[in-house]
C-alpha positions in Angstrom: 141.8 108.3 94.6 138.2 107.2 94.0 136.7 109.9 91.6 133.3 109.2 93.3 134.5 109.9 96.8 132.4 108.0 99.3 129.3 107.8 97.2 129.8 104.2 95.9 128.3 102.8 92.7 124.9 104.5 92.7 124.2 108.1 91.9 120.4 107.8 92.2 119.2 104.4 93.2 115.6 105.6 93.4 115.2 105.1 89.6 114.9 101.4 90.3 112.1 101.7 92.8 108.8 100.2 91.7 106.9 103.5 91.9 109.5 105.4 89.8 108.0 107.0 86.7 110.6 108.1 84.1 110.0 111.3 82.1 110.3 109.5 78.8 109.0 106.0 78.2 111.0 104.4 75.4 109.4 102.4 72.6 105.9 103.1 73.8 105.1 106.2 71.7 102.2 104.5 69.8 100.6 103.1 73.0 100.9 106.5 74.8 99.2 108.3 71.9 96.4 105.7 71.9 95.7 106.2 75.6 96.0 110.0 75.3 93.6 110.0 72.4 91.0 108.1 74.4 91.3 110.4 77.5 91.8 113.7 75.7 88.0 114.6 75.6 88.2 115.2 79.4 90.2 118.4 78.8 87.2 119.6 76.7 84.7 118.6 79.4 83.5 115.7 77.4 83.2 112.0 78.2 86.4 110.0 77.6 86.5 106.6 76.0 86.8 103.5 78.2 90.1 101.7 77.6 91.4 98.1 78.2 95.2 98.0 78.3 96.4 94.4 78.0 99.8 92.8 77.8 102.4 90.7 79.6 104.2 91.6 82.9 106.8 94.3 82.6 105.7 95.7 79.3 105.1 99.3 80.6 101.3 99.2 80.8 101.0 101.0 84.2 103.8 103.4 83.6 102.2 104.6 80.3 98.8 105.0 81.8 100.1 107.0 84.7 102.3 109.1 82.4 99.2 110.1 80.3 97.1 110.8 83.4 99.8 112.9 84.9 99.9 115.1 81.8 96.1 115.3 81.7 96.0 116.5 85.3 98.4 119.3 84.4 96.2 120.5 81.6 92.8 120.0 83.1 91.5 120.6 86.6 88.4 118.6 85.7 90.3 115.3 85.5 90.3 113.2 88.6 92.4 110.1 88.2 91.7 107.4 90.8 94.3 104.7 90.7 93.3 101.3 92.3 95.5 98.2 92.3 93.1 95.3 92.4 95.5 93.1 94.2 95.2 95.5 97.1 91.5 96.3 96.7 89.8 93.4 95.1 86.1 93.7 96.0 83.3 95.6 94.3 82.5 97.4 97.5 86.1 98.2 98.3 86.7 99.7 94.8 83.5 101.8 94.9 84.5 103.0 98.4 87.9 104.1 97.2 86.3 106.1 94.4 83.8 107.7 96.7 86.5 108.7 99.1 88.7 110.2 96.4 85.7 112.4 95.4 85.4 113.6 99.0 82.2 111.6 99.9 81.7 110.8 103.5 81.3 107.1 103.8 79.8 105.9 107.2 82.0 103.6 109.3 79.1 101.2 109.5 79.2 100.8 105.7 76.5 101.2 103.2 75.3 99.2 100.2 77.3 99.3 97.0 74.4 100.9 95.2 74.4 103.7 97.7 78.1 104.2 97.2 77.5 104.6 93.5 74.9 107.2 94.2 77.4 109.1 96.3 80.0 108.9 93.6 77.6 110.4 91.0 76.4 113.1 93.4 79.9 114.2 94.4 81.3 114.1 90.8 78.5 116.3 89.6 78.7 118.7 92.5 82.5 119.1 92.1 82.4 119.3 88.3 85.0 116.6 88.1 85.4 113.8 85.6 86.7 110.7 87.4 89.0 108.4 85.5 89.1 105.1 87.3 92.3 103.1 86.7 91.9 99.5 87.7 95.4 98.0 87.6 96.0 94.2 87.7 92.2 93.8 87.1 92.9 90.1 86.5 92.3 89.7 90.2 88.6 90.6 89.7 87.9 87.7 87.3 87.0 84.2 88.5 85.9 85.4 91.9 83.1 83.4 93.5 81.4 86.6 94.4 81.4 88.2 90.9 83.6 91.1 91.8 84.1 92.0 88.1 80.6 93.4 88.3 82.2 96.7 89.4 83.3 97.1 85.8 79.7 97.1 84.7 78.8 99.6 87.6 81.3 102.1 86.5 81.1 101.7 82.7 77.3 102.0 82.8 77.3 105.1 85.1 77.8 107.4 82.1 74.5 106.2 80.5 72.4 105.5 83.6 73.4 108.7 85.5 74.2 111.0 82.6 77.7 111.7 84.0 81.1 111.9 82.5 83.3 109.1 83.8 86.1 107.0 82.3 87.5 103.5 83.0 91.0 102.3 82.3 91.4 98.6 82.9 95.0 97.3 83.0 95.4 93.5 82.7 97.9 90.8 82.0 95.2 88.7 80.4 95.4 89.3 76.7 92.2 87.2 76.2 90.4 89.3 78.8 87.7 90.3 76.3 86.6 86.7 75.9 86.4 86.3 79.7 84.0 89.2 80.2 80.3 89.0 80.6 78.6 90.3 77.5 77.0 93.2 79.4 80.4 94.3 80.7 82.1 93.9 77.3 79.5 96.0 75.5 79.8 98.8 78.0 83.5 98.8 78.6 85.3 97.8 75.4 85.4 101.1 73.6 89.1 101.0 72.9 91.8 98.4 73.3 95.5 99.0 73.6 97.7 95.9 73.4 101.3 96.1 74.7 103.6 93.7 72.9 106.6 92.3 74.8 109.8 94.2 74.5 112.5 92.9 72.1 116.1 92.5 73.3 117.3 95.8 71.6 114.4 97.7 73.2 115.3 96.3 76.7 118.9 97.4 76.1 117.7 100.9 75.3 115.6 101.0 78.4 118.4 99.8 80.6 120.9 102.3 79.2 118.5 105.2 79.8 117.9 104.2 83.4 121.5 103.4 84.0 122.6 106.9 82.9 120.6 108.3 85.8 121.2 105.5 88.3 125.0 105.0 88.2 128.1 107.1 88.2 129.8 107.3 84.8 132.1 104.4 84.0 131.0 101.9 86.7 129.3 99.4 84.4 131.4 96.9 82.4 130.3 97.0 78.7 128.6 93.6 78.8 126.5 94.2 81.9 123.5 95.9 80.2 123.4 93.3 77.3 123.4 90.5 79.9 120.6 92.1 81.9 118.6 92.7 78.7 119.1 89.0 77.9 117.7 88.0 81.3 114.6 90.1 80.7 114.2 88.7 77.1 114.3 85.1 78.4 111.5 86.0 80.9 109.2 87.0 78.0 110.5 90.5 77.3 109.9 91.7 80.8 111.6 95.1 81.5 110.9 94.8 85.2 113.0 91.7 85.5 115.8 93.3 83.4 115.8 96.4 85.5 115.8 94.4 88.7 118.7 92.4 87.5 120.7 95.6 86.9 119.7 97.0 90.3 120.6 93.9 92.2 123.9 93.5 90.3 124.8 97.1 91.4 124.0 96.3 95.0 126.1 93.1 94.9 129.0 95.1 93.5 128.7 97.6 96.4 128.5 94.7 99.0 131.8 93.4 97.5 133.4 96.9 97.6 133.9 96.6 93.8 134.6 99.8 91.9 132.7 98.4 88.9 129.5 96.4 88.2 130.6 93.3 86.2 128.9 90.4 84.5 129.8 88.1 87.4 127.7 90.3 89.6 124.7 89.9 87.3 125.2 86.1 87.2 125.1 86.0 91.0 121.8 87.8 91.3 120.0 86.5 88.2 117.7 84.0 89.9 117.0 86.4 92.8 116.2 89.3 90.5 113.7 87.1 88.5 112.0 85.8 91.6 111.6 89.2 93.3 110.0 90.6 90.1 107.5 87.7 89.7 103.8 88.2 90.3 104.0 85.4 93.0 106.6 87.2 95.2 104.9 90.6 94.8 101.5 89.3 95.7 102.1 86.3 97.9 100.5 87.8 101.0 97.3 88.7 99.0 96.5 85.1 97.9 93.5 83.4 99.5 93.8 80.1 101.4 93.1 77.9 98.4 95.5 79.8 96.1 98.2 79.6 98.8 97.6 75.8 99.2 98.1 75.4 95.4 101.3 77.4 95.4 102.6 75.6 98.5 101.9 72.2 96.9 103.8 73.1 93.8 106.7 74.6 95.8 107.0 71.3 97.8 106.7 69.1 94.7 109.7 67.6 92.9 110.7 69.9 90.1 108.2 72.4 91.4 105.4 70.8 89.2 102.6 68.3 89.6 100.2 66.5 87.3 96.7 68.1 87.7 95.4 64.8 89.2 98.2 64.8 91.8 97.5 68.4 92.7 93.8 67.6 93.3 94.8 64.7 95.6 97.0 66.9 97.7 94.2 69.4 98.2 91.5 66.7 98.8 89.5 67.5 101.9 90.3 71.2 101.7 88.1 72.0 98.8 86.5 70.5 95.7 88.3 69.5 92.5 86.2 72.0 90.6 87.3 74.9 92.9 90.9 73.9 92.5 90.5 73.9 88.7 89.0 77.4 88.9 91.8 78.7 91.0 94.4 77.0 88.8 93.0 78.9 85.8 93.0 82.1 87.8 96.6 81.7 89.0 97.6 81.0 85.4 95.9 84.2 84.2 97.7 86.1 86.9 101.1 84.8 85.7 101.9 82.9 88.9 101.7 79.4 87.5 101.6 77.8 84.0 99.8 74.8 82.7 101.1 72.5 79.9 99.3 69.9 78.1 101.1 66.5 77.8 100.2 63.7 75.4 96.7 63.8 74.0 95.0 67.2 74.4 92.9 67.3 77.6 94.2 64.0 79.1 97.3 65.1 81.0 98.1 68.5 82.3 101.3 69.6 84.1 100.9 72.5 86.6 104.1 74.3 87.6 105.1 77.6 89.1 105.9 80.2 86.5 109.6 80.4 85.5 110.4 76.9 86.8 111.0 75.3 83.3 
């Protein structure tokens, strides 16, 4: 008789969902303390420090930030976290609108100027006695825009000085060189504290998988080599815990589809490529790319080996936009982790552009 009855492999599959936030975040104690230290003044009605959180995909940046903010909300009614994913809201006006709405400001349907929105934010925050903490996740999306959307960082960071209000900014980015990309005015106002998330080492990935598996699966359903194999997949993708967790999840689902009583390494091998692809920045954000970005991705997808020399890429997009625009978007997609660019031969003479993970 099956000791699990009719419940299958999973005990709680929700722990693999993208919005799941574990109670304990392993191997991130130092980073959590850094973020908490910067935001702790809010509980004392003082201005928090602005923070830039940088690191590769799947290194726990967002989870750690949300964990600290959740604890802060429990201890202080003055804290008002406003979480904004910049892939979903990528314009200066849209971000300010989201902040104003979170504060309860009435924004006319006809729309108002960005400066008026900022005035509304200040007015509502002071009236409510709240301290907004603006979390701009995947802020990479703001940089390189033809419309200078990154200016919103300056708007928010400068509000404390210009309007004498308490407000904090948490910028989360995959761009470890984000500081160099910023306008000097933004950098001087925003960069009060930096927290760098290093990539997970294989033993750390294994710990994370074991902790999640203890909640997700019934006891005894995982073969002993399954977790090490999934950890290895995440390690080969640059220490990405998201990829490792997705591989474990998909392997469990494959085992269920095959009516297996165990999750085995063979199930992991069958889903490895799919798990990596569905965790990639491209697959998560494909529908949010603009026309030129989509054209670049499509050209690479259709190319032999999923790669092109930069000159070949420019030729394929000729007539749709300028070479300079293509170069700008190639740089942007590289920062977003969607493509990678490799120098061949003499530096600056030949560049190979490929979709990330196609090597």
